[in-house]
Backbone as CSV, one residue per row, in Angstrom:
resi,resn,N_x,N_y,N_z,CA_x,CA_y,CA_z,C_x,C_y,C_z
1,MET,-16.051,21.674,-8.242,-14.888,22.540,-8.233,-14.082,22.238,-9.490
2,ASN,-13.775,23.250,-10.259,-12.959,23.060,-11.455,-11.487,23.151,-11.096
3,ARG,-10.714,22.249,-11.637,-9.264,22.245,-11.425,-8.595,21.929,-12.731
4,ARG,-7.429,22.529,-12.938,-6.651,22.235,-14.130,-5.542,21.284,-13.735
5,MET,-5.397,20.210,-14.482,-4.354,19.222,-14.202,-3.730,18.839,-15.529
6,GLY,-2.468,19.163,-15.705,-1.766,18.770,-16.915,-2.354,19.382,-18.173
7,GLY,-2.913,20.593,-18.070,-3.456,21.245,-19.242,-4.853,20.776,-19.607
8,GLN,-5.420,19.870,-18.853,-6.754,19.370,-19.143,-7.705,19.842,-18.057
9,GLN,-8.914,20.177,-18.465,-9.926,20.579,-17.494,-10.443,19.324,-16.815
10,ASP,-10.403,19.295,-15.507,-10.851,18.141,-14.756,-11.864,18.613,-13.739
11,ILE,-13.110,18.202,-13.895,-14.152,18.616,-12.970,-14.309,17.512,-11.941
12,THR,-14.009,17.833,-10.685,-14.095,16.836,-9.619,-14.720,17.445,-8.388
13,THR,-15.174,16.594,-7.535,-15.638,17.046,-6.231,-14.729,16.410,-5.207
14,ILE,-14.116,17.234,-4.414,-13.260,16.702,-3.362,-13.936,16.855,-2.007
15,ASP,-15.250,17.172,-2.043,-15.993,17.354,-0.794,-16.021,16.077,0.038
16,ALA,-16.063,14.913,-0.601,-16.186,13.650,0.120,-14.852,13.186,0.695
17,LYS,-13.771,13.835,0.363,-12.451,13.423,0.835,-12.223,13.942,2.253
18,THR,-11.514,13.154,3.030,-11.204,13.550,4.400,-9.766,14.033,4.475
19,SER,-9.418,14.602,5.596,-8.038,15.036,5.772,-7.110,13.819,5.818
20,GLY,-7.625,12.668,6.243,-6.841,11.439,6.247,-6.483,10.989,4.842
21,ASP,-7.429,11.154,3.906,-7.155,10.820,2.502,-6.061,11.722,1.952
22,ARG,-6.159,12.973,2.298,-5.173,13.954,1.844,-3.793,13.656,2.451
23,THR,-3.786,13.302,3.728,-2.530,12.964,4.396,-1.892,11.741,3.754
24,MET,-2.700,10.738,3.440,-2.180,9.530,2.799,-1.527,9.872,1.463
25,MET,-2.157,10.727,0.688,-1.591,11.108,-0.608,-0.269,11.854,-0.403
26,ASN,-0.205,12.726,0.597,1.046,13.432,0.893,2.151,12.468,1.320
27,VAL,1.797,11.469,2.120,2.775,10.472,2.554,3.288,9.680,1.353
28,LEU,2.390,9.305,0.435,2.807,8.559,-0.756,3.752,9.388,-1.612
29,TYR,3.432,10.657,-1.816,4.331,11.528,-2.586,5.689,11.644,-1.897
30,ALA,5.675,11.781,-0.581,6.934,11.903,0.162,7.763,10.630,0.033
31,MET,7.126,9.480,0.143,7.855,8.214,0.022,8.487,8.073,-1.354
32,HIS,7.738,8.427,-2.377,8.290,8.359,-3.730,9.423,9.376,-3.915
33,ALA,9.259,10.562,-3.363,10.264,11.615,-3.559,11.605,11.267,-2.922
34,VAL,11.592,10.548,-1.811,12.855,10.198,-1.153,13.375,8.834,-1.581
35,ALA,12.671,8.156,-2.452,13.013,6.784,-2.849,14.437,6.607,-3.371
36,PRO,14.961,7.506,-4.215,16.330,7.287,-4.685,17.351,7.250,-3.547
37,PHE,17.033,7.856,-2.436,17.939,7.896,-1.295,17.742,6.697,-0.358
38,THR,16.740,5.852,-0.664,16.473,4.647,0.132,16.655,3.392,-0.714
39,LEU,17.425,3.511,-1.774,17.635,2.402,-2.715,16.301,1.882,-3.257
40,TRP,15.359,2.782,-3.472,14.052,2.548,-4.080,13.101,1.750,-3.192
41,SER,13.509,1.376,-1.987,12.617,0.580,-1.137,11.362,1.362,-0.742
42,ALA,11.507,2.638,-0.453,10.334,3.453,-0.101,9.361,3.540,-1.271
43,SER,9.896,3.576,-2.469,9.052,3.665,-3.654,8.277,2.376,-3.905
44,VAL,8.904,1.245,-3.648,8.218,-0.033,-3.847,7.046,-0.147,-2.874
45,VAL,7.266,0.232,-1.631,6.180,0.212,-0.640,5.078,1.188,-1.068
46,ALA,5.457,2.390,-1.473,4.469,3.384,-1.908,3.720,2.912,-3.148
47,LEU,4.411,2.251,-4.061,3.770,1.735,-5.278,2.681,0.725,-4.934
48,ILE,2.972,-0.169,-4.019,1.966,-1.160,-3.602,0.750,-0.454,-3.009
49,ILE,1.001,0.535,-2.165,-0.106,1.298,-1.569,-0.866,2.050,-2.653
50,ASN,-0.150,2.626,-3.650,-0.818,3.314,-4.759,-1.796,2.381,-5.477
51,TYR,-1.358,1.168,-5.770,-2.234,0.215,-6.451,-3.455,-0.133,-5.601
52,VAL,-3.249,-0.350,-4.309,-4.366,-0.694,-3.426,-5.335,0.478,-3.312
53,LYS,-4.811,1.662,-3.042,-5.667,2.841,-2.865,-6.381,3.226,-4.154
54,ARG,-5.697,3.094,-5.292,-6.315,3.439,-6.571,-7.517,2.546,-6.839
55,GLY,-7.435,1.297,-6.471,-8.551,0.380,-6.672,-9.781,0.749,-5.861
56,ASP,-9.577,1.381,-4.725,-10.684,1.779,-3.852,-11.148,3.209,-4.094
57,GLU,-10.457,3.926,-4.953,-10.701,5.361,-5.132,-11.884,5.628,-6.064
58,HIS,-12.730,6.606,-5.672,-13.872,6.999,-6.496,-13.735,8.434,-7.000
59,ASP,-12.795,9.167,-6.461,-12.566,10.556,-6.862,-11.590,10.573,-8.037
60,ALA,-12.016,11.171,-9.140,-11.196,11.183,-10.365,-9.862,11.895,-10.157
61,LEU,-9.842,12.917,-9.341,-8.614,13.659,-9.100,-7.591,12.803,-8.339
62,TYR,-8.042,12.125,-7.323,-7.146,11.264,-6.554,-6.685,10.079,-7.398
63,THR,-7.576,9.536,-8.208,-7.197,8.452,-9.110,-6.123,8.921,-10.080
64,ALA,-6.264,10.131,-10.592,-5.273,10.681,-11.525,-3.905,10.817,-10.843
65,HIS,-3.887,11.202,-9.587,-2.608,11.323,-8.867,-1.989,9.947,-8.612
66,HIS,-2.809,8.966,-8.291,-2.283,7.602,-8.135,-1.702,7.116,-9.466
67,ASP,-2.430,7.342,-10.550,-1.941,6.944,-11.878,-0.630,7.643,-12.212
68,TYR,-0.524,8.902,-11.867,0.683,9.687,-12.124,1.883,9.074,-11.393
69,MET,1.684,8.720,-10.121,2.779,8.124,-9.352,3.154,6.747,-9.887
70,ILE,2.160,5.953,-10.222,2.418,4.608,-10.740,3.160,4.678,-12.067
71,SER,2.699,5.519,-12.980,3.358,5.589,-14.293,4.768,6.164,-14.184
72,THR,4.979,7.130,-13.304,6.327,7.670,-13.115,7.266,6.585,-12.605
73,PHE,6.812,5.783,-11.673,7.640,4.692,-11.159,8.033,3.733,-12.277
74,TRP,7.055,3.279,-13.065,7.353,2.283,-14.096,8.199,2.852,-15.234
75,TRP,7.973,4.107,-15.608,8.833,4.724,-16.626,10.269,4.834,-16.116
76,THR,10.416,5.168,-14.840,11.761,5.262,-14.268,12.455,3.908,-14.286
77,MET,11.757,2.870,-13.890,12.355,1.534,-13.900,12.735,1.116,-15.322
78,LEU,11.884,1.455,-16.288,12.205,1.135,-17.689,13.488,1.845,-18.118
79,TRP,13.589,3.140,-17.816,14.781,3.895,-18.228,16.034,3.436,-17.484
80,LEU,15.908,3.027,-16.252,17.060,2.474,-15.536,17.518,1.168,-16.181
81,LEU,16.562,0.350,-16.589,16.898,-0.907,-17.259,17.537,-0.663,-18.624
82,VAL,16.945,0.230,-19.403,17.466,0.527,-20.744,18.871,1.133,-20.668
83,SER,19.120,1.955,-19.679,20.421,2.616,-19.575,21.476,1.780,-18.845
84,SER,21.081,0.653,-18.275,22.050,-0.146,-17.516,23.247,-0.638,-18.338
85,PRO,23.143,-0.908,-19.656,24.350,-1.287,-20.403,25.424,-0.190,-20.441
86,LEU,25.056,1.049,-20.158,26.053,2.114,-20.129,27.087,1.879,-19.035
87,TRP,26.720,1.119,-18.011,27.664,0.809,-16.944,28.801,-0.081,-17.459
88,LEU,28.527,-0.840,-18.524,29.564,-1.706,-19.093,30.644,-0.908,-19.815
89,LEU,30.269,0.266,-20.333,31.225,1.096,-21.060,32.278,1.670,-20.125
90,PHE,31.791,2.201,-19.040,32.664,2.808,-18.041,31.762,3.392,-16.969
91,PHE,32.303,3.748,-15.863,31.520,4.249,-14.740,30.773,5.539,-15.076
92,VAL,31.443,6.461,-15.748,30.879,7.804,-15.965,29.576,7.791,-16.772
93,PRO,29.494,7.099,-17.922,28.216,7.123,-18.659,27.053,6.516,-17.871
94,GLY,27.301,5.421,-17.199,26.237,4.794,-16.421,25.795,5.652,-15.255
95,ALA,26.763,6.189,-14.535,26.438,7.041,-13.384,25.715,8.303,-13.826
96,THR,26.147,8.872,-14.941,25.493,10.079,-15.458,24.051,9.792,-15.840
97,ALA,23.829,8.695,-16.563,22.471,8.339,-16.979,21.578,8.105,-15.766
98,TRP,22.073,7.370,-14.801,21.248,7.076,-13.639,21.021,8.314,-12.781
99,PHE,21.980,9.217,-12.737,21.779,10.473,-12.018,20.670,11.294,-12.683
100,VAL,20.714,11.385,-14.005,19.690,12.143,-14.746,18.310,11.511,-14.543
101,ILE,18.245,10.193,-14.605,16.964,9.498,-14.407,16.462,9.722,-12.977
102,GLY,17.344,9.636,-11.997,16.953,9.888,-10.611,16.476,11.317,-10.401
103,ALA,17.156,12.268,-11.030,16.745,13.670,-10.926,15.373,13.878,-11.560
104,TRP,15.140,13.236,-12.712,13.839,13.333,-13.380,12.757,12.748,-12.485
105,TYR,13.057,11.624,-11.857,12.115,10.951,-10.963,11.723,11.876,-9.805
106,VAL,12.713,12.430,-9.139,12.439,13.331,-8.017,11.667,14.559,-8.498
107,TYR,12.060,15.118,-9.644,11.354,16.272,-10.209,9.877,15.954,-10.426
108,ARG,9.578,14.796,-11.017,8.190,14.426,-11.297,7.378,14.336,-9.999
109,PHE,7.966,13.747,-8.970,7.214,13.600,-7.734,7.068,14.917,-6.993
110,VAL,8.068,15.749,-7.009,7.939,17.068,-6.376,6.901,17.899,-7.123
111,ARG,6.937,17.834,-8.447,5.966,18.577,-9.264,4.539,18.093,-8.986
112,GLY,4.335,16.787,-8.975,3.008,16.236,-8.687,2.543,16.565,-7.284
113,TRP,3.479,16.501,-6.346,3.159,16.804,-4.949,2.735,18.260,-4.805
114,LEU,3.451,19.161,-5.454,3.087,20.578,-5.394,1.726,20.826,-6.039
115,ARG,1.451,20.139,-7.130,0.126,20.262,-7.759,-0.956,19.775,-6.812
116,PHE,-0.711,18.629,-6.207,-1.701,18.088,-5.278,-1.887,19.022,-4.093
117,ASP,-0.802,19.549,-3.569,-0.865,20.434,-2.414,-1.581,21.741,-2.726
118,SER,-1.565,22.147,-3.991,-2.210,23.412,-4.357,-3.738,23.301,-4.325
119,LEU,-4.245,22.081,-4.283,-5.691,21.885,-4.166,-6.083,22.074,-2.721
120,ARG,-7.058,22.853,-2.484,-7.488,23.133,-1.108,-8.755,22.368,-0.796
121,MET,-8.800,21.810,0.398,-9.997,21.138,0.863,-11.073,22.188,1.107
122,PRO,-12.295,21.903,0.741,-13.369,22.861,1.020,-13.603,22.997,2.517
123,SER,-13.997,24.170,2.941,-14.224,24.420,4.374,-15.571,23.919,4.814
């Protein structure tokens, strides 16, 4: 089955995947998407599961989604760290930066989740 992901042609077979695999991926996306509202605790748990599941994954498409979630998490943490000195200036610059970073984080996970959801399991 041919699928387009991020502008690149990705040829994968999702025939070997079960509905449980698909459900797990949806749960991981959901945990990451709500993470800013759980003080990032849901994201840390999901990140650990992403690393474990990615190591066991043989499907290139599912591996790409795990990589996407992992890299989004680490880029977000980097930007939160880099922008943290803005809190020393005053509340508004720090809060604004962290709001923008949180919005970007949620956007990335919703976008990835919608892409993943658009893939249909074969009948």
